[in-house]
Structure formats: structure tokens, C-alpha cells
C-alpha positions as CSV (number, residue, x, y, z in Angstrom):
1,M,-57.0,4.1,-35.6
2,K,-54.9,2.1,-33.5
3,T,-53.2,-1.1,-34.9
4,F,-52.7,-4.4,-32.7
5,D,-51.4,-7.6,-33.5
6,A,-54.4,-9.4,-32.6
7,I,-57.5,-8.4,-31.0
8,V,-60.0,-10.3,-29.0
9,I,-63.7,-10.0,-28.9
10,G,-65.4,-11.0,-25.7
11,A,-63.3,-10.9,-22.4
12,G,-65.2,-14.6,-21.1
13,P,-63.3,-17.8,-20.3
14,G,-62.4,-18.2,-23.7
15,G,-60.9,-14.8,-24.5
16,Y,-59.0,-13.5,-21.8
17,P,-56.5,-16.4,-21.3
18,C,-56.3,-16.0,-25.3
19,A,-55.4,-12.5,-25.0
20,I,-53.0,-13.0,-22.0
21,R,-51.1,-15.6,-23.8
22,L,-51.1,-13.8,-26.7
23,A,-49.4,-10.7,-24.9
24,Q,-47.2,-13.2,-23.0
25,E,-45.6,-14.1,-26.6
26,G,-44.9,-10.4,-27.5
27,K,-47.8,-9.9,-29.1
28,K,-49.5,-6.0,-28.8
29,V,-53.0,-7.0,-27.8
30,A,-56.8,-5.8,-27.6
31,I,-59.5,-7.2,-26.1
32,I,-63.2,-5.6,-26.1
33,E,-65.9,-6.6,-23.9
34,K,-69.1,-4.8,-23.9
35,D,-70.6,-6.0,-20.7
36,K,-68.5,-7.0,-17.7
37,W,-65.1,-8.5,-17.5
38,G,-64.9,-12.4,-17.0
39,G,-68.2,-13.3,-19.0
40,V,-71.0,-15.0,-18.2
41,C,-69.1,-17.7,-16.1
42,L,-67.6,-15.3,-13.8
43,N,-70.3,-12.5,-13.3
44,V,-73.7,-14.4,-13.9
45,G,-73.3,-18.5,-14.2
46,C,-70.6,-21.1,-12.8
47,I,-69.4,-18.9,-10.1
48,P,-72.2,-17.0,-8.8
49,S,-74.4,-20.8,-9.2
50,K,-71.8,-22.7,-7.8
51,A,-71.2,-19.7,-4.3
52,L,-75.4,-20.2,-4.0
53,I,-75.1,-24.0,-4.6
54,H,-72.3,-24.3,-1.3
55,A,-74.4,-21.7,0.8
56,S,-77.6,-24.0,0.2
57,S,-75.9,-26.8,0.8
58,Q,-74.4,-25.6,4.2
59,F,-77.9,-24.6,4.9
60,N,-79.6,-27.8,4.6
61,K,-76.8,-29.7,6.4
62,L,-77.6,-27.7,9.7
63,K,-81.0,-29.1,9.9
64,H,-79.5,-32.7,9.9
65,L,-76.3,-32.4,12.3
66,D,-79.0,-34.0,15.1
67,E,-77.8,-37.6,13.7
68,M,-74.1,-37.0,14.1
69,G,-74.9,-35.7,18.1
70,I,-74.7,-32.0,17.2
71,Q,-77.9,-30.2,18.5
72,T,-78.3,-26.6,16.8
73,S,-81.6,-24.3,16.9
74,A,-83.4,-24.1,13.8
75,P,-80.9,-22.2,10.9
76,K,-82.5,-18.9,9.9
77,L,-82.1,-17.6,6.1
78,D,-81.0,-14.3,4.9
79,M,-81.4,-14.1,1.3
80,E,-80.2,-10.7,0.9
81,K,-77.0,-11.3,3.4
82,M,-76.8,-14.3,1.1
83,Q,-76.7,-13.0,-1.9
84,A,-74.5,-9.6,-0.6
85,W,-71.8,-12.8,0.2
86,K,-72.4,-14.3,-3.5
87,G,-71.8,-10.9,-4.9
88,G,-68.5,-10.2,-3.3
89,V,-66.9,-13.6,-4.2
90,V,-67.6,-12.7,-7.8
91,K,-66.6,-8.8,-7.3
92,Q,-63.0,-9.9,-6.0
93,L,-62.8,-13.1,-9.2
94,T,-64.0,-10.0,-11.7
95,Q,-61.2,-7.5,-10.0
96,G,-59.0,-10.4,-10.7
97,V,-59.4,-10.7,-14.6
98,S,-58.8,-6.7,-14.9
99,G,-56.1,-7.0,-13.1
100,L,-54.6,-9.7,-15.1
101,L,-54.9,-7.9,-18.3
102,K,-53.4,-4.8,-16.6
103,M,-50.6,-6.7,-15.4
104,N,-49.8,-8.2,-19.3
105,A,-50.1,-5.1,-21.0
106,V,-53.0,-5.8,-22.4
107,T,-55.3,-2.8,-23.7
108,A,-58.5,-3.6,-22.6
109,I,-61.5,-1.7,-24.3
110,S,-65.3,-1.8,-23.2
111,G,-67.9,-1.4,-25.3
112,N,-69.5,-3.1,-28.6
113,A,-67.3,-4.2,-31.5
114,V,-68.4,-4.4,-35.1
115,F,-67.0,-5.9,-38.3
116,K,-65.7,-3.4,-40.9
117,D,-63.7,-5.7,-42.9
118,A,-61.8,-9.0,-41.7
119,H,-58.9,-6.8,-40.4
120,T,-61.2,-3.5,-39.1
121,L,-63.4,-3.2,-35.8
122,E,-65.5,-0.4,-35.1
123,I,-66.2,-0.3,-31.4
124,T,-69.2,1.6,-29.6
125,G,-68.5,2.8,-26.2
126,A,-69.5,5.4,-23.7
127,S,-67.1,7.7,-24.8
128,G,-68.1,7.2,-28.9
129,K,-66.6,5.2,-31.6
130,E,-63.8,4.2,-32.5
131,T,-61.7,1.9,-35.4
132,I,-59.2,-0.7,-34.5
133,T,-56.9,-3.1,-36.4
134,A,-55.2,-6.1,-36.5
135,K,-53.7,-9.2,-38.8
136,D,-56.0,-11.3,-36.1
137,I,-58.9,-11.2,-34.8
138,V,-60.4,-13.6,-32.4
139,I,-64.0,-13.9,-31.6
140,A,-64.9,-15.2,-28.0
141,T,-68.3,-13.9,-27.6
142,G,-69.8,-16.6,-25.8
143,S,-74.0,-17.6,-25.8
144,R,-76.9,-16.1,-24.1
145,V,-80.4,-17.7,-22.8
146,V,-83.0,-18.9,-25.1
147,E,-86.0,-17.3,-24.5
148,I,-89.8,-19.2,-25.6
149,P,-92.8,-17.1,-26.6
150,I,-95.1,-18.1,-23.7
151,L,-92.3,-17.6,-21.1
152,K,-91.3,-14.1,-21.5
153,F,-88.5,-13.0,-18.9
154,N,-89.7,-10.0,-17.3
155,G,-87.1,-10.2,-14.0
156,K,-89.9,-10.6,-11.6
157,N,-91.5,-13.8,-11.8
158,V,-90.7,-14.9,-15.2
159,L,-86.5,-15.2,-14.5
160,D,-83.4,-16.6,-16.8
161,S,-81.0,-18.1,-14.9
162,T,-78.9,-15.1,-14.2
163,Q,-82.2,-13.2,-12.8
164,A,-82.9,-16.7,-10.6
165,L,-79.1,-16.3,-9.0
166,D,-80.2,-12.8,-8.0
167,L,-83.1,-13.4,-5.9
168,K,-83.6,-11.4,-2.7
169,K,-86.5,-13.3,-1.6
170,L,-87.5,-17.0,-1.3
171,P,-90.1,-17.8,-3.4
172,K,-92.0,-20.6,-1.5
173,Q,-93.0,-22.6,-4.7
174,F,-90.3,-22.6,-7.5
175,L,-91.2,-24.0,-11.0
176,V,-88.0,-24.8,-13.4
177,I,-88.7,-25.0,-17.1
178,G,-85.7,-27.7,-18.5
179,G,-84.2,-30.6,-16.5
180,G,-80.7,-29.9,-17.7
181,F,-77.4,-29.1,-16.1
182,I,-78.5,-25.6,-14.9
183,G,-82.2,-25.9,-14.1
184,L,-81.3,-29.1,-11.7
185,E,-78.3,-26.7,-10.1
186,I,-80.4,-23.8,-9.5
187,G,-83.6,-26.2,-8.4
188,M,-81.9,-28.2,-6.1
189,A,-80.3,-24.7,-4.5
190,Y,-83.5,-23.7,-4.0
191,A,-85.2,-26.9,-2.5
192,K,-82.4,-26.7,-0.1
193,L,-82.9,-23.4,1.0
194,G,-87.1,-24.2,1.7
195,S,-88.5,-23.8,-1.7
196,K,-91.3,-26.1,-2.6
197,V,-89.9,-27.1,-6.2
198,T,-91.0,-28.3,-9.7
199,I,-88.5,-29.2,-12.4
200,V,-90.5,-29.7,-15.9
201,E,-89.1,-31.4,-18.2
202,A,-89.9,-31.9,-22.1
203,L,-88.2,-35.5,-22.7
204,D,-88.4,-38.6,-20.7
205,Q,-85.3,-38.1,-18.4
206,L,-83.7,-35.3,-16.4
207,L,-80.1,-34.7,-18.0
208,A,-80.5,-36.5,-21.3
209,T,-77.5,-36.8,-22.2
210,V,-76.1,-38.4,-19.0
211,E,-76.6,-42.2,-17.9
212,K,-79.8,-43.1,-16.7
213,E,-78.1,-45.2,-13.7
214,L,-76.4,-41.7,-12.6
215,V,-79.4,-39.4,-13.1
216,Q,-81.3,-42.0,-10.7
217,V,-79.1,-41.2,-7.6
218,V,-79.7,-37.4,-7.9
219,E,-83.1,-38.1,-8.5
220,K,-84.0,-40.6,-5.6
221,K,-82.5,-37.1,-3.5
222,M,-84.4,-34.6,-5.4
223,R,-87.4,-36.8,-3.8
224,E,-85.9,-36.3,-0.3
225,L,-85.4,-33.4,-0.6
226,G,-89.5,-32.9,-1.7
227,M,-88.8,-32.0,-5.0
228,T,-91.4,-32.7,-7.6
229,V,-90.2,-33.9,-11.3
230,L,-92.6,-34.2,-14.8
231,T,-90.9,-35.5,-17.3
232,S,-92.5,-35.9,-20.9
233,T,-94.2,-32.8,-19.8
234,K,-94.2,-29.3,-22.1
235,A,-95.3,-25.8,-20.9
236,V,-98.1,-25.0,-23.0
237,G,-99.5,-21.3,-21.4
238,L,-99.2,-19.4,-18.6
239,K,-101.6,-16.8,-16.9
240,E,-100.8,-14.4,-13.7
241,K,-103.5,-14.2,-11.1
242,D,-103.3,-10.7,-10.0
243,P,-100.8,-8.7,-12.2
244,A,-101.0,-5.9,-9.9
245,K,-99.6,-8.3,-7.3
246,E,-96.9,-10.5,-6.4
247,S,-99.4,-13.4,-6.9
248,L,-99.4,-16.8,-8.1
249,L,-98.4,-17.7,-11.7
250,H,-100.5,-20.4,-13.5
251,L,-98.8,-22.5,-15.6
252,E,-100.6,-24.8,-18.1
253,V,-98.5,-27.5,-19.2
254,E,-99.3,-30.8,-21.1
255,T,-98.7,-34.5,-20.0
256,K,-98.7,-38.0,-20.9
257,D,-102.1,-38.1,-19.2
258,G,-103.6,-34.4,-20.3
259,K,-103.4,-30.9,-19.3
260,K,-102.7,-29.5,-15.8
261,T,-102.0,-26.3,-13.8
262,L,-98.9,-25.8,-11.8
263,E,-98.8,-22.8,-9.4
264,A,-95.6,-20.8,-8.5
265,D,-94.2,-17.8,-7.4
266,A,-91.5,-17.8,-9.5
267,I,-90.5,-19.8,-12.7
268,L,-87.1,-20.3,-14.2
269,V,-86.7,-20.9,-17.9
270,S,-83.5,-22.8,-18.9
271,V,-84.0,-24.7,-22.2
272,G,-80.7,-23.5,-23.5
273,R,-78.4,-21.5,-25.1
274,K,-77.6,-19.5,-28.4
275,P,-74.4,-18.1,-29.5
276,N,-73.9,-14.5,-29.5
277,S,-72.5,-14.6,-33.4
278,D,-75.4,-11.9,-34.5
279,G,-74.7,-8.2,-34.3
280,L,-70.9,-8.6,-35.2
281,G,-71.1,-7.9,-38.7
282,L,-70.1,-11.2,-39.9
283,E,-71.8,-11.3,-43.1
284,K,-70.5,-8.2,-44.3
285,I,-67.1,-9.9,-44.1
286,G,-68.3,-13.2,-45.7
287,V,-67.9,-15.2,-41.6
288,K,-70.1,-18.3,-42.3
289,T,-72.6,-19.3,-39.5
290,D,-74.6,-22.4,-39.3
291,S,-78.2,-22.9,-39.0
292,R,-77.9,-22.2,-35.4
293,G,-75.8,-19.3,-35.6
294,N,-73.0,-21.0,-35.1
295,I,-69.6,-20.2,-36.1
296,P,-67.8,-23.7,-37.3
297,T,-64.0,-23.4,-37.2
298,D,-61.7,-26.1,-38.2
299,N,-59.3,-28.0,-36.1
300,Q,-57.4,-25.3,-35.6
301,G,-59.9,-22.9,-34.5
302,K,-59.8,-20.8,-37.9
303,T,-63.1,-19.6,-39.7
304,N,-63.4,-19.7,-43.6
305,V,-62.1,-16.0,-43.6
306,P,-58.4,-15.9,-43.2
307,G,-57.1,-13.8,-40.2
308,V,-60.8,-14.3,-38.1
309,W,-60.9,-16.9,-35.7
310,A,-63.6,-18.2,-33.6
311,I,-63.9,-20.1,-29.6
312,G,-66.0,-21.2,-27.2
313,D,-69.6,-21.6,-27.1
314,V,-70.2,-19.0,-30.3
315,T,-68.6,-21.7,-32.1
316,G,-71.4,-25.0,-31.3
317,A,-68.8,-26.5,-29.2
318,P,-69.7,-28.2,-26.2
319,Q,-70.4,-24.8,-23.7
320,L,-68.1,-25.6,-21.0
321,A,-66.0,-22.8,-19.6
322,H,-62.6,-25.1,-19.5
323,R,-63.3,-26.1,-23.3
324,A,-63.4,-22.4,-24.2
325,T,-60.2,-21.7,-22.1
326,Q,-58.4,-24.5,-24.2
327,D,-59.9,-23.0,-27.8
328,G,-58.4,-19.7,-26.7
329,L,-54.7,-21.0,-25.6
330,L,-54.5,-22.9,-28.8
331,V,-55.8,-20.3,-31.1
332,A,-53.0,-18.1,-29.6
333,A,-50.4,-20.9,-29.6
334,N,-51.5,-21.0,-34.0
335,I,-51.8,-16.7,-34.1
336,C,-48.0,-16.9,-32.8
337,G,-46.9,-19.6,-35.3
338,E,-47.3,-22.7,-33.6
339,K,-49.1,-25.5,-35.9
340,A,-51.7,-26.8,-32.6
341,F,-54.7,-28.6,-33.6
342,K,-57.4,-29.6,-31.3
343,D,-57.0,-33.2,-30.2
344,Y,-59.1,-33.3,-26.7
345,K,-58.8,-36.8,-26.4
346,T,-61.4,-36.0,-23.6
347,V,-63.1,-33.0,-22.5
348,P,-64.8,-33.5,-18.7
349,W,-68.0,-32.1,-17.4
350,A,-69.3,-32.0,-14.2
351,V,-73.4,-30.9,-12.9
352,F,-73.4,-29.5,-9.7
353,V,-76.2,-31.0,-8.1
354,D,-76.0,-33.6,-5.1
355,P,-74.4,-35.9,-5.1
356,E,-72.5,-33.9,-8.1
357,I,-72.3,-36.1,-11.4
358,A,-69.2,-36.1,-13.4
359,T,-67.9,-37.8,-16.2
360,A,-64.5,-38.0,-18.8
361,G,-64.5,-40.2,-21.9
362,L,-66.8,-42.8,-23.7
363,T,-70.0,-43.8,-22.2
364,E,-71.2,-47.5,-22.3
365,K,-73.3,-46.8,-25.2
366,E,-70.7,-44.8,-27.3
367,A,-68.4,-47.5,-26.7
368,K,-70.8,-49.9,-27.8
369,E,-71.0,-48.1,-30.8
370,K,-67.5,-47.8,-31.7
371,G,-67.3,-51.3,-31.3
372,I,-64.9,-51.4,-28.2
373,P,-65.4,-54.4,-26.2
374,Y,-64.9,-53.5,-22.4
375,K,-65.3,-54.2,-19.2
376,V,-67.0,-52.4,-16.2
377,G,-66.0,-51.9,-12.8
378,K,-68.6,-50.1,-10.4
379,F,-67.9,-49.4,-7.0
380,P,-70.2,-47.9,-4.4
381,F,-69.1,-44.7,-2.1
382,G,-71.0,-46.3,0.3
383,A,-68.3,-48.9,0.7
384,N,-65.7,-45.9,0.8
385,G,-64.6,-44.7,4.2
386,R,-63.8,-41.4,3.4
387,A,-67.4,-41.2,2.1
388,L,-69.3,-42.6,4.8
389,S,-67.2,-40.5,7.5
390,T,-68.2,-37.5,6.0
391,N,-72.1,-38.8,5.8
392,E,-72.0,-38.5,2.0
393,G,-71.9,-42.5,0.8
394,H,-74.7,-42.4,-1.9
395,G,-73.5,-43.0,-5.5
396,F,-70.5,-44.7,-7.2
397,L,-67.8,-44.4,-9.4
398,K,-67.9,-46.3,-12.7
399,V,-64.6,-47.1,-14.8
400,L,-64.8,-48.9,-18.4
401,I,-62.1,-50.7,-19.5
402,N,-61.0,-51.6,-23.1
403,E,-60.7,-55.7,-22.9
404,K,-58.1,-55.7,-26.0
405,N,-55.6,-53.3,-24.0
406,E,-56.7,-52.4,-20.8
407,T,-56.6,-49.0,-21.2
408,V,-59.4,-46.5,-19.6
409,I,-61.6,-45.6,-22.0
410,G,-64.4,-43.7,-19.9
411,V,-65.1,-42.7,-15.9
412,H,-68.4,-42.1,-14.8
413,I,-69.0,-41.0,-11.2
414,V,-72.0,-39.5,-9.2
415,G,-71.1,-39.0,-5.8
416,P,-69.5,-36.4,-3.5
417,E,-67.0,-34.0,-4.8
418,A,-67.5,-36.1,-8.5
419,S,-66.3,-32.7,-10.0
420,N,-62.7,-32.8,-8.4
421,L,-62.5,-36.8,-8.8
422,I,-63.1,-36.3,-12.4
423,A,-59.7,-35.0,-12.8
424,E,-57.9,-38.1,-11.9
425,A,-60.0,-40.0,-14.5
426,T,-59.3,-36.9,-17.4
427,L,-55.4,-37.4,-17.1
428,A,-55.5,-41.4,-16.7
429,I,-57.9,-41.4,-20.2
430,E,-55.6,-38.7,-21.9
431,M,-52.3,-40.2,-21.3
432,G,-53.6,-43.5,-22.0
433,A,-53.3,-45.1,-18.9
434,T,-54.0,-49.1,-18.1
435,A,-56.1,-50.7,-15.6
436,E,-52.2,-51.7,-13.7
437,D,-51.7,-48.3,-14.1
438,L,-54.5,-47.2,-11.6
439,V,-54.3,-49.9,-9.6
440,R,-50.7,-49.7,-8.9
441,T,-50.9,-45.8,-8.0
442,I,-51.3,-45.5,-4.3
443,H,-53.8,-43.9,-3.2
444,T,-53.9,-41.7,0.2
445,H,-56.1,-43.4,2.9
446,P,-58.7,-42.6,3.9
447,T,-59.6,-40.3,0.8
448,L,-62.5,-40.6,-1.9
449,P,-59.8,-41.2,-5.2
450,E,-59.3,-44.7,-3.5
451,A,-62.5,-45.4,-5.3
452,F,-60.9,-45.6,-8.4
453,P,-58.2,-48.4,-7.9
454,E,-61.4,-50.5,-6.6
455,A,-63.7,-49.7,-9.3
456,V,-60.9,-50.8,-11.8
457,E,-59.8,-54.4,-9.7
458,L,-64.1,-54.6,-9.7
459,A,-63.9,-54.6,-13.5
460,F,-61.6,-58.1,-12.8
461,S,-63.3,-59.5,-9.9
462,K,-60.4,-58.6,-7.8
463,A,-62.0,-55.3,-5.6
464,I,-61.0,-56.0,-2.1
465,H,-63.6,-53.6,-0.4
466,V,-66.8,-55.2,-2.6
467,F,-67.3,-58.9,-3.4
468,K,-67.8,-59.5,-7.1
469,P,-68.1,-63.3,-8.2
470,K,-65.8,-64.3,-11.0
471,R,-67.9,-65.2,-14.3
472,G,-67.4,-68.8,-15.0
């Protein structure tokens, strides 16, 4: 039986950084992966979806170059070639993960791991079974898509997000069940490629956790793309017109006005994810899980069983790759003897729709609930020279300032490059930056980040490029 200092189960964005950091600190480390190195994010999630989104945006932009004086013939779509390009991006990055593990002397094992006791794992792989042991074991098994009873995935026309990202033929009519991050990102991508897309959302708002004024900007773009949005609508039944052919699906939905039938060539079901905590033998060693299967941890990443740690999606934390990475690095530090604690003052996130949405810190609702008095500055990208010069003057950047000490407590962006712009906001909130700090920081002109000081100054009615009358 092989013995290690630490073992990591799962080689996703939480697991492989954790293993590499442990090895860098001198630990003898093994990492186990039952599927693909790099996890969901790298192989079938974040990276391939962003590649598809980029390709679809480029295709869509070609249709609108005439207004800039650039005349082109109608662009043609080759889905198979696009998918091959996307696959090449993923392959390059997955090979990079394997190479990094090897260079850091991490023992990589392909197989399925099950606990025999709190320090021992039995691994079943292609070559049989083996048993390994370690003082510390980190569970980084991530999450998987939720399937609903009336819409079982078949890989042909009822699809999960992985399957929807790998279509070789563009569906003429594409239905998306679920108006969350993943559903809208993929739905908008296919709308730009030419599909007639309908979004079906059970709640009364798309992106239910996002401030409504940000979502409204995206909804306007969706209408421009010819997308249909049905909120307060539930899928209740599915019929296939002719099972022997690739024919239309008929989805029965229940709306506020009664039942109706929607037609589609393909349906993406994107209604959430659940933790991969089953099948690990956790009950055998006494690791507790909640009613949803999440593994609770303390602020150091420890489970209730000494020597067993958990990070990322499987803990019930926000399902974000960058959050999982930070969890992994923190747990590695604690295994190596440091006293590191989770103190994530702000965790940014982004939705790669059009225009992009990104946020960090408190929303207005959260500030009110906490009793924090605040000022709001909202600068439109329509007044930003860089945004206009790239034909992307939609949306705004909103800053929340604590009235008592004038620190930045929240930033919410809907507009071009929001996913990149949010980094400055995250650093500002994390470091306790004040309104003056942001205003006094010189920003390159002409750039999108100039919206930050302008938004802050708007909170005090002092912006240069937007007029806001002073109160009183």
C-alpha cells in the first residue's frame, strides 16, 4: 500500500491547485481523477462555453459591420469546424494541467476513489484496484447537473449543458429550460449563430439573484436577437412528434395564462447542479452531509472528521471555479501547518451574456438589510469614449459607497468587458479603498475602466461627463 502525506480527490479548479501547492511545500502528494483532468470547468464548462460564446459573438458582429462602412458577404457557419476549434482550446489547457502536476512531482492516478477509513482510499481504475493512504485527504469532487423527471437527458435532443456545448448541427428552434447563468450564456450564443431561442424560467425574473436593472439591459439585447423569454413558466410535459426521426419536440408548459405547447429541435435543461458527494463512502467514515448532499466545513476547510477536508462545489459554497481555487490553496496552507481562515470579503462573479454582467460586494438590498447607509453612482457606458468607439455603449457601471466612511462596498456592472473590469472593483473592496482612492487613481484614456472614477464622482454629483444635479 502506497503512503502519501496528502491525497486530493478530484482534479478540477479546486483540486489540482491544492495538490500542486502541497507539493510545492514539500509534501508527497497524490491526486485522483475519475474523469478528465481539469474537471468540469476546463473540459465541459467554463472554458468550452466561453470559446463558443466568443465564436458566436464574432459571427454575429460580422453581420453588423456595414454600419462602420465595412461591406462583407453573408458569413457562413461551419459548426463542425467551430467545435473542432473549441476542442483544440480545451485540449491545450487540459494537457497543461497534466504537465503541471507532473512537473511538481504530484502522483496522478486515474480511477474512482472510495473511503475505506478516514485515511485510506480504495481506487478502482482501468488496471484494477489499489489502496493508498495519507494523513490528510481533500475532497474536491465538484458538482453535476440536475436532471428533472419529465426531461431525461438523451444526448440527442434533450441535453445537459455539456451536450449542448458539443452540437455538430445548429438547431433551428432551441428551447432552454432555466434562465440562470448557464442557460442564458448558451442560449444567447446559439441565438447569435442563428437559432430561434426561447428561454423558459419558473421564477418571475431571469438571473433571479442579480439586480433587476442589470438584467433588463441584457433582456433588451435578447429581444434584439429575436429571443423569446417566458418567465413564471414551468415545463410540465414532453412529447416527441416522431421518435424515429429527428423531428420537433413538443414541450407543454404552464404559464400564468394557462397551458401552451412550445416546439423545438433541441432542449437544453439547465436548472442547477448538485454536489458529487455520493459514492465516496462518506457514511462509512462519518463525514456529515446536509439534506442536499453538501459537505459542511469550518472556516479552515475541515469537515467534522479529523484529517478529511472539503473544497469547492461539493461544500455548497458558491459554485465558482475561482472560489474553489481559493478554497484549495487555503486548505493546502492549513495542511502545511499554517493557520489560514476563510475571510473572503468579496467573491466576484460574472455572467458571460451580452452585454456581460459582473458584480462584487454588496447589492443595494444587502446594504439596506445590514443597515449600512450608502450613496450610489451609476455611470453609463454610453458616455465612455472607449465603449462608443468599439460600438459597445450599452449598460452601466454602478458603485455603492458607504456614507459613513466613504469606502467602496459594492460594484455592479452590465456592459462591455464587465468580467475583466470587476477585478479592479474586487481589489478595491478587499483592500477597503475609499471613494477618494478610486478617484485619485489615474486611469488610462480612452479605456473602459475610466467608468470607475466617473461612477464614484457621480455618487457625489461631481462627474465630468454626466450631469447629475446636487440634492438640496
